[in-house]
C-alpha positions in Angstrom: 27.4 15.5 -62.5 24.3 16.7 -60.6 22.3 19.7 -61.6 23.4 22.7 -59.6 20.0 22.9 -57.9 20.7 19.5 -56.4 24.2 20.4 -55.6 22.9 23.5 -53.7 20.7 21.4 -51.5 23.6 19.2 -50.5 25.7 22.4 -49.8 22.9 23.6 -47.6 22.4 20.3 -45.9 26.1 20.1 -45.1 26.1 23.5 -43.6 23.1 23.0 -41.5 24.7 19.8 -40.0 28.0 21.6 -39.4 26.2 24.0 -37.2 24.9 21.4 -35.0 28.0 19.2 -35.1 28.3 19.1 -31.2 24.4 18.5 -30.7 24.0 14.8 -30.1 20.2 15.4 -30.1 20.2 16.9 -33.4 17.6 15.2 -35.7 18.6 16.7 -39.1 17.4 19.5 -41.3 14.1 20.2 -42.8 13.1 21.0 -46.5 12.6 24.7 -45.7 16.0 25.0 -44.1 17.8 24.0 -47.5 15.2 26.0 -49.6 14.2 23.1 -51.5 10.8 21.0 -51.9 10.6 17.6 -50.5 10.2 16.2 -54.0 13.6 17.3 -55.0 15.2 16.0 -51.7 13.5 12.7 -52.2 15.4 12.3 -55.5 18.7 12.6 -53.4 17.3 10.1 -51.1 16.8 7.7 -53.9 20.3 8.4 -55.2 21.8 7.4 -51.7 23.3 10.9 -51.0 20.6 11.9 -48.4 18.8 9.7 -45.8 15.6 10.4 -43.9 16.8 10.6 -40.3 13.5 11.3 -38.3 9.9 11.4 -39.5 6.7 12.3 -37.7 3.3 13.2 -38.7 4.4 16.9 -38.7 7.9 16.8 -40.2 10.5 15.0 -41.7 14.3 15.6 -41.0 17.0 14.6 -43.4 20.9 14.2 -43.1 23.7 13.6 -45.6 24.0 9.9 -46.0 27.6 9.8 -47.6 29.5 12.9 -46.3 32.7 11.9 -48.2 31.0 11.3 -51.4 29.1 14.5 -51.3 32.0 16.6 -50.4 33.8 15.1 -53.4 31.0 15.9 -55.7 30.9 19.5 -54.4 34.6 19.8 -54.8 34.5 18.4 -58.4 31.8 20.8 -59.2 33.7 23.9 -57.8 36.7 22.8 -59.8 34.8 22.4 -63.1 33.2 25.7 -62.6 36.5 27.3 -62.2 38.1 25.6 -65.1 35.0 26.7 -67.4 35.3 30.2 -66.0 31.7 30.3 -64.7 30.8 33.8 -63.7 28.4 34.3 -60.8 25.5 36.4 -61.7 24.0 39.2 -59.4 21.9 38.4 -56.5 18.6 40.3 -56.0 18.6 41.9 -52.6 14.9 42.3 -51.0 14.1 45.9 -50.3 12.5 44.7 -47.1 15.3 42.4 -45.8 15.7 44.4 -42.7 12.1 45.7 -42.1 11.6 43.1 -39.2 14.4 45.0 -37.1 13.2 48.1 -35.3 15.4 51.2 -35.2 18.9 51.2 -36.6 17.9 52.9 -39.9 21.3 54.3 -40.5 22.7 50.8 -40.2 20.2 49.4 -42.4 21.1 51.9 -45.1 24.7 51.2 -45.0 24.3 47.4 -45.0 22.0 47.7 -48.1 24.5 49.9 -49.9 27.2 47.4 -49.1 25.2 44.5 -50.4 24.4 46.2 -53.6 27.9 47.4 -54.3 29.6 45.9 -57.2 32.9 45.1 -55.3 32.8 43.2 -52.0 32.3 45.2 -48.9 32.7 43.4 -45.5 31.1 44.6 -42.4 31.7 43.8 -38.6 28.9 44.3 -36.1 30.1 44.9 -32.7 28.1 45.3 -29.7 26.9 43.8 -26.4 24.5 40.9 -26.4 20.7 42.0 -27.1 21.9 44.9 -29.1 20.3 43.7 -32.3 23.4 42.7 -34.1 22.4 39.1 -34.2 19.0 40.0 -35.6 20.9 41.6 -38.6 23.0 38.5 -39.1 19.9 36.4 -39.0 18.4 38.4 -41.8 21.5 38.3 -43.8 21.7 34.5 -43.6 18.4 34.4 -45.5 20.2 35.5 -48.8 20.7 33.1 -51.6 23.9 31.2 -51.2 24.5 32.6 -47.6 26.5 30.4 -45.4 26.3 30.9 -41.5 29.0 29.8 -39.0 29.7 30.4 -35.4 33.2 31.5 -34.6 33.6 29.2 -31.5 32.9 26.1 -33.7 35.1 26.9 -36.8 37.9 24.4 -35.5 35.5 21.7 -36.4 34.0 23.3 -39.5 37.2 24.9 -41.2 36.6 28.0 -43.1 39.0 26.8 -45.9 36.9 23.8 -46.4 33.7 25.6 -46.1 34.7 28.1 -48.8 35.9 25.3 -51.4 32.9 23.1 -50.7 30.0 25.6 -50.3 31.4 28.4 -52.5 29.2 30.9 -50.5 28.2 34.3 -51.9 27.7 35.7 -48.3 29.8 34.4 -45.3 28.1 35.2 -42.1 30.2 34.7 -39.0 28.8 35.2 -35.5 31.2 35.4 -32.7 34.2 36.4 -34.9 36.1 37.3 -31.7 36.1 33.6 -30.8 37.7 32.4 -34.1 41.1 31.1 -32.7 42.5 29.0 -35.4 45.4 30.5 -37.3 44.6 28.8 -40.5 41.1 30.1 -40.5 42.2 33.6 -39.6 44.8 33.5 -42.4 42.3 32.3 -44.9 39.7 34.9 -43.9 42.3 37.7 -44.2 43.3 36.6 -47.6 39.7 36.1 -48.7 38.9 39.7 -47.7 42.2 41.1 -49.3 41.9 39.7 -52.7 39.3 37.1 -52.9 41.9 34.4 -53.2 42.5 31.4 -50.7 45.3 28.9 -51.0 45.8 25.9 -49.0 48.7 23.5 -48.9 48.2 20.4 -46.7 49.3 16.8 -46.8 51.2 17.3 -50.1 48.1 18.7 -51.7 47.5 22.3 -52.9 44.4 24.0 -53.9 43.7 27.6 -54.8 40.4 29.3 -55.4 39.1 32.8 -56.3 35.8 33.7 -54.5 33.4 36.5 -54.7 32.3 36.6 -51.1 31.0 39.3 -48.8 31.9 38.6 -45.2 29.2 39.8 -42.5 30.6 39.2 -38.9 29.3 39.7 -35.4 31.5 40.1 -32.3 31.2 41.2 -28.7 34.9 42.3 -28.0 36.7 43.9 -30.9 40.2 43.7 -29.2 40.3 40.1 -29.6 40.3 40.5 -33.4 43.7 40.5 -35.0 44.4 44.3 -36.2 45.2 43.4 -39.8 41.8 41.5 -40.2 39.9 44.2 -38.4 41.2 46.7 -40.9 39.4 45.0 -43.7 36.0 45.5 -42.2 33.6 48.4 -42.1 32.7 48.4 -38.5 29.2 49.1 -37.2 28.9 49.6 -33.4 25.7 48.7 -31.6 24.7 50.0 -28.3 22.4 48.3 -25.8 18.7 49.3 -26.1 17.5 52.0 -23.7 14.3 51.3 -21.8 12.3 53.5 -24.1 13.7 51.8 -27.2 13.0 48.2 -25.5 9.4 49.3 -25.1 9.0 50.5 -28.6 10.4 47.2 -29.9 8.4 45.0 -27.5 5.0 46.8 -28.6 6.0 46.4 -32.3 6.7 42.8 -32.1 3.5 42.1 -30.2 1.4 44.0 -32.8 3.1 42.1 -35.7 2.5 38.9 -33.9 -1.2 39.8 -33.3 -1.7 40.7 -37.1 -0.2 37.5 -38.2 -2.5 35.5 -35.8 -5.6 37.3 -37.3 -4.6 36.4 -40.9 
């Protein structure tokens, strides 16, 4: 069995590839996207689990070489962890996680309190485009063991498979209102109700207990099933006013100028 550090690289690599499943021009993921040094990734290349898909003078892009084998390894590792009763340790939440986002101080405090709560708290960020909710999701996906998916593509990814293969601590879903697969919605509801997900398919049954916090974004709340919606703490975002937009634009420009000078 691979060391957990290498399994995590494979999990993140699979997650990155799933995000671009419909992009025929996708070149692969880089070392910083899986949060691992090239030296460790090269060991997986040598083992035949990862391949170099593109290489230039400035970058190297990788892809999973044998997806079925990697998925089997991850599933075996997850099963072994359940049998041994492995407990997941606490995750350190950076105090400055949302500092790059202007305004919304009340929402920052609520999200930080939820992140640091002992029991899972699930948040739904609702609002029109360009209302900062995506900025919050982008920051949340930087947390350790965070997995990001887009609701409109879950029919290809599959939330159940993602949970068993990735075993995320934080599940970040953009466009929750576009998730249409009934199995995905049922799995998500069961996960949020009690942390248990059960799947029976092709005469095969698997059950898992997960300690997952769900953070989702949506444009239209009425498209989300009522029973699922009731499991979320809903944060509503309004479109920026002209004054707020001016303040944000000035802040972004000043921060970019400061980085340029350093």
